[in-house]
C-alpha positions in Angstrom: 41.7 18.1 -12.7 41.4 21.7 -14.0 39.1 23.7 -12.0 36.4 25.0 -14.3 32.7 24.4 -14.6 32.9 22.4 -17.8 35.3 19.9 -16.4 33.4 19.7 -13.1 30.2 18.9 -15.0 32.0 16.4 -17.2 33.5 14.7 -14.2 30.2 14.3 -12.5 28.5 13.2 -15.7 31.1 10.5 -16.1 30.6 9.3 -12.6 26.8 9.1 -12.9 26.1 8.4 -16.5 29.1 6.6 -17.9 29.5 6.4 -21.6 32.0 4.0 -23.2 34.3 6.3 -25.1 35.6 3.5 -27.3 32.5 3.3 -29.4 33.2 4.0 -33.0 29.8 5.4 -33.7 29.1 9.1 -33.3 28.4 9.8 -29.6 26.1 12.6 -28.7 25.0 12.1 -25.1 22.3 14.3 -23.6 24.0 15.7 -20.5 22.7 17.6 -17.5 23.8 18.9 -14.2 22.9 16.9 -11.0 22.4 13.6 -12.9 22.1 11.9 -9.4 18.4 12.8 -9.7 18.1 10.1 -12.3 20.1 7.4 -10.4 17.9 4.6 -9.1 17.6 5.4 -5.4 16.3 2.2 -3.9 17.2 -1.5 -3.9 13.8 -2.9 -4.9 13.7 -0.9 -8.2 17.5 -1.5 -8.6 16.9 -5.3 -8.6 14.4 -4.9 -11.5 16.5 -2.9 -13.9 15.4 0.5 -12.4 11.7 -0.3 -12.8 9.5 1.8 -10.5 6.8 3.9 -12.1 4.0 1.5 -12.0 5.1 -1.1 -9.4 3.2 -1.5 -6.2 3.5 1.3 -3.7 6.1 1.3 -1.0 8.1 3.7 1.2 10.3 4.7 -1.8 7.4 5.6 -4.1 8.1 9.3 -3.7 11.3 8.8 -5.8 9.2 7.2 -8.6 5.6 8.1 -8.7 3.8 10.1 -5.9 0.4 9.1 -7.3 0.9 5.5 -6.1 1.1 6.3 -2.4 -2.7 6.5 -1.6 -2.9 2.8 -2.8 -0.2 1.6 -0.4 -1.4 -1.1 2.0 0.3 0.4 5.0 -0.8 3.7 6.5 2.8 5.0 7.0 6.3 3.7 6.1 9.9 4.9 5.9 12.9 3.5 4.1 16.7 3.9 4.2 19.0 3.0 1.3 22.8 2.9 0.9 24.5 2.6 -2.5 28.3 2.3 -2.9 28.7 3.8 -6.3 31.0 2.8 -9.2 32.9 0.2 -7.2 34.0 -1.4 -10.4 36.2 1.7 -11.1 37.9 1.3 -7.8 36.1 4.2 -6.1 35.7 3.5 -2.4 34.5 6.9 -1.1 31.6 7.6 -3.5 28.2 6.7 -2.3 24.5 7.6 -2.4 22.3 7.6 0.7 18.5 8.2 0.7 15.7 8.3 3.1 12.0 8.4 2.1 8.6 8.0 3.7 4.9 8.7 3.5 1.8 9.0 5.6 -1.8 8.5 4.5 -3.9 11.3 5.9 -7.1 9.3 5.2 -8.4 6.8 2.7 -8.0 9.3 -0.2 -4.9 11.4 0.4 -1.3 11.2 1.5 1.8 13.3 2.1 5.4 12.2 1.5 9.0 13.3 1.6 12.4 12.2 0.7 16.1 13.1 0.9 18.9 11.9 -1.3 22.6 12.6 -0.7 25.5 12.0 -3.1 29.0 12.1 -1.8 31.6 12.2 -4.7 34.6 11.4 -2.5 37.8 13.4 -2.4 39.1 15.1 -5.5 42.5 16.8 -6.1 42.2 20.0 -8.1 45.1 21.3 -10.2 45.8 24.4 -12.3 46.4 24.3 -16.1 50.0 23.4 -15.5 49.1 20.4 -13.4 50.2 21.9 -10.1 48.1 20.8 -7.1 45.8 23.5 -5.8 43.5 21.9 -3.1 41.5 18.9 -2.3 37.8 19.1 -2.2 34.8 16.9 -1.3 32.0 17.5 -3.9 28.6 16.6 -2.6 25.0 17.1 -3.6 21.6 16.6 -2.0 17.9 17.0 -3.0 15.0 17.3 -0.6 11.3 17.0 -1.7 7.9 17.0 -0.3 4.8 15.7 -2.0 1.0 15.4 -1.9 -1.0 12.7 -3.6 -4.7 11.9 -3.8 -7.1 9.3 -5.1 -9.5 10.6 -7.7 -11.4 7.2 -7.8 -10.8 3.6 -6.7 -8.5 3.2 -9.6 -6.9 6.5 -10.4 -4.5 8.6 -8.3 -2.5 11.8 -9.0 0.4 13.4 -7.2 2.6 16.5 -7.1 6.0 17.2 -5.4 8.3 20.1 -4.9 12.1 19.7 -4.7 15.0 21.7 -3.6 18.4 20.8 -5.2 21.9 21.7 -3.8 25.0 20.8 -5.7 28.5 21.8 -4.4 31.1 20.7 -6.9 33.7 23.4 -6.2 34.4 26.5 -4.2 36.8 29.4 -4.5 38.4 31.6 -7.2 40.5 30.3 -10.0 41.8 32.2 -13.0 39.4 35.0 -12.3 36.3 32.8 -12.0 34.5 32.4 -8.7 32.9 29.1 -8.2 30.0 28.5 -5.8 27.4 25.8 -4.9 24.5 25.6 -7.4 20.9 25.5 -6.3 17.7 24.9 -8.1 14.0 24.2 -7.5 11.9 21.7 -9.4 8.6 19.8 -9.2 7.0 16.5 -10.3 3.5 15.7 -11.7 2.4 12.1 -11.6 -0.5 9.8 -12.5 -1.3 6.2 -11.5 -3.9 3.7 -12.6 -4.6 0.7 -10.3 -6.3 -2.1 -12.3 -5.8 -4.9 -9.8 -8.8 -7.0 -8.9 -9.6 -8.4 -5.4 -7.2 -11.3 -6.0 -4.3 -9.0 -6.9 -4.3 -9.7 -10.6 -4.4 -7.0 -13.2 -2.5 -4.1 -14.8 -1.1 -1.0 -13.1 0.2 1.9 -15.1 1.7 5.3 -14.5 3.2 8.5 -16.0 5.5 11.0 -14.4 7.0 14.3 -15.4 9.8 14.9 -13.0 12.4 17.5 -12.2 10.5 20.2 -14.0 12.4 23.3 -12.7 15.0 26.0 -13.1 18.5 25.7 -14.5 21.5 25.5 -12.2 24.7 27.6 -12.1 28.1 27.1 -10.5 29.4 30.6 -11.2 28.0 34.2 -11.4 28.1 34.0 -15.2 24.4 34.0 -16.3 25.5 32.3 -19.6 26.9 29.3 -17.6 23.6 27.8 -16.4 23.0 24.1 -17.0 19.9 22.1 -17.4 18.7 19.8 -14.7 17.4 16.3 -15.7 13.7 17.0 -16.4 12.3 13.7 -17.5 9.1 12.1 -18.9 8.5 8.5 -17.8 5.7 6.1 -18.5 5.4 2.5 -17.1 3.1 -0.5 -16.9 3.1 -3.7 -14.8 1.1 -6.8 -15.1 0.6 -8.8 -11.9 -0.7 -12.3 -11.7 -1.9 -13.9 -8.5 -0.7 -17.5 -9.0 -2.4 -18.7 -5.9 -3.2 -17.5 -2.4 0.4 -17.2 -1.5 2.3 -16.4 -4.7 2.3 -13.4 -7.1 4.5 -12.6 -10.1 4.8 -9.2 -11.8 6.2 -8.2 -15.1 6.8 -4.5 -16.0 8.4 -2.0 -18.3 9.4 1.7 -17.9 10.3 4.0 -20.8 12.0 7.3 -20.0 13.0 10.3 -22.0 15.0 13.3 -20.8 13.2 16.6 -21.5 16.5 18.3 -22.2 17.9 19.6 -25.5 20.2 17.4 -27.5 23.7 19.1 -27.7 24.3 20.4 -31.3 27.0 18.8 -33.4 27.7 22.3 -34.8 30.6 23.6 -32.7 30.1 27.2 -33.6 29.6 29.8 -30.9 26.1 30.7 -32.3 25.0 27.0 -32.1 26.3 26.6 -28.6 24.7 29.8 -27.4 21.4 28.8 -28.9 21.6 25.5 -27.1 22.4 27.0 -23.7 19.9 29.9 -24.0 16.8 27.9 -24.6 14.1 28.6 -22.1 13.4 25.9 -19.6 9.8 25.3 -20.6 10.7 25.6 -24.3 13.4 23.0 -23.9 10.9 20.4 -22.6 8.9 20.6 -25.8 11.9 21.0 -28.2 13.6 18.0 -26.7 11.3 15.8 -28.8 12.6 17.1 -32.1 16.0 18.7 -31.8 18.3 15.8 -32.3 20.8 16.6 -35.1 20.3 13.1 -36.5 16.6 13.5 -36.8 13.9 11.0 -35.8 16.3 8.0 -35.7 18.5 9.8 -33.1 15.4 10.9 -31.1 14.4 7.3 -30.7 17.8 6.5 -29.3 17.2 8.9 -26.5 14.6 6.7 -24.9 15.8 4.5 -22.1 14.0 1.2 -21.3 13.8 -0.7 -18.0 12.2 -4.2 -17.8 11.8 -6.2 -14.7 10.0 -8.9 -12.9 9.3 -9.7 -9.2 8.1 -12.9 -7.6 6.6 -12.7 -4.1 5.8 -15.5 -1.8 3.3 -14.8 1.0 4.2 -11.1 0.9 7.4 -12.1 2.9 10.0 -13.3 0.4 10.8 -11.7 -2.9 13.0 -12.5 -5.9 13.7 -9.9 -8.6 15.5 -9.5 -11.9 15.7 -6.8 -14.6 17.4 -5.3 -17.6 18.2 -1.7 -18.4 18.9 -0.5 -21.9 20.3 2.8 -23.3 21.6 3.3 -26.8 25.3 3.1 -27.4 25.5 6.7 -28.7 23.5 8.1 -25.8 25.5 6.8 -22.8 25.6 3.0 -23.4 24.3 2.0 -19.9 23.2 -1.6 -20.4 23.0 -4.0 -17.5 21.3 -6.9 -15.9 20.3 -6.7 -12.3 19.1 -9.1 -9.7 17.6 -8.6 -6.3 15.9 -10.1 -3.2 13.8 -9.0 -0.4 12.5 -10.3 2.9 9.8 -8.9 5.2 9.2 -9.9 8.8 6.4 -8.2 10.7 7.0 -4.5 10.0 10.6 -4.7 9.0 11.7 -5.3 5.4 15.2 -5.7 3.8 15.9 -5.4 0.1 19.1 -6.0 -1.8 20.1 -5.5 -5.4 23.2 -6.1 -7.5 24.2 -5.1 -11.0 25.6 -8.2 -12.7 29.2 -7.7 -14.1 29.1 -7.4 -17.9 31.7 -7.0 -20.6 35.5 -7.5 -20.4 38.5 -5.3 -20.6 37.8 -1.8 -21.9 34.3 -2.9 -22.7 33.5 -3.7 -19.1 30.5 -1.8 -17.8 31.6 0.7 -15.1 28.3 0.1 -13.3 29.2 -3.6 -12.7 29.2 -4.8 -9.1 27.0 -1.9 -8.0 25.0 -2.9 -4.9 22.1 -1.3 -3.1 20.8 -2.0 0.4 17.4 -0.8 1.7 15.7 -1.2 5.0 11.9 -0.5 5.1 9.9 0.1 8.2 6.1 -0.2 8.0 4.7 2.2 10.7 0.9 1.9 10.2 -1.9 -0.6 10.1 -2.8 -2.4 6.9 -5.6 -0.4 5.2 -6.8 -3.3 3.1 -6.4 -1.7 -0.2 -5.0 -4.9 -1.7 -1.7 -3.6 -3.1 1.6 -5.1 -2.0 3.8 -2.8 0.0 7.1 -4.6 0.0 
């Protein structure tokens, strides 16, 4: 692999947001640095097609929607997740590990924090002639801290601050010095809890996440890349079937707040794309697709999922994730299960293999494993915490 920032970013994008290159349609994927920030970080959401914005609060809520946390039934909780990544491509040393937790200060407010770590395995770097240079272990992590508060019995809001570190290469090659990239970002979130006393009703949420600076891997100011700022909205309907059983159906819709790459390959067009201000890019991302409104619609990703819970102890989940063919083509079904005993919970999810031959989804056979520890007493808020 040639050691330059474009190829490094391309490598990482392929690992995290795989596009099927064999598509005959015009492909124009919205790419960013540190795409691991948009990888589903927990097994519960992973079992529901990456659904998480408006589901009931749990220890991993800081990854999805800070504003849910004051409605959690447990005073405090912590979760650990391990995800072997892209196993279907034969990669055995690439994984994501996360830890997340929260503590409710009182009945109205809570604090939270999380850490995600992405190990990209061992990579052999070469020069332009194909001669081996060195082996390197690219890795990334992001740490965030958040605060959330109830504004009423039904409405919550939250904020979070995040530090991002991405080390894809080091050293000097062909006169270019590579270094780890760093960035800071924040989230703003909203949650509506419309559940009645029996646990039936609608919950909804909206999140603007990863709103922050660009990131650079060299000292060239023109080489900064966008991080995956995102707008997500979601809704879930929960029905209490009886005293022991509940079933929930939900949908999340996400849109990257990142400029669409221009199809014009001129230097002026590329410079205009890279030099957009961060705040300006959030707004322009809704109308800058070269293909117009039809292409803009294709940049929305959809997650749908369901969860059945029995006695708040046993859970079965299923979901589907959709992304347009020309925008990454990630489409997969997922299934999951969970069990909770006293204060210990275990969740598992699995991406069902899809496609055959060159059309096989690279995300097939992806599994996630989460352990959840409830550390505080039930506050009686009536929202499931598994």
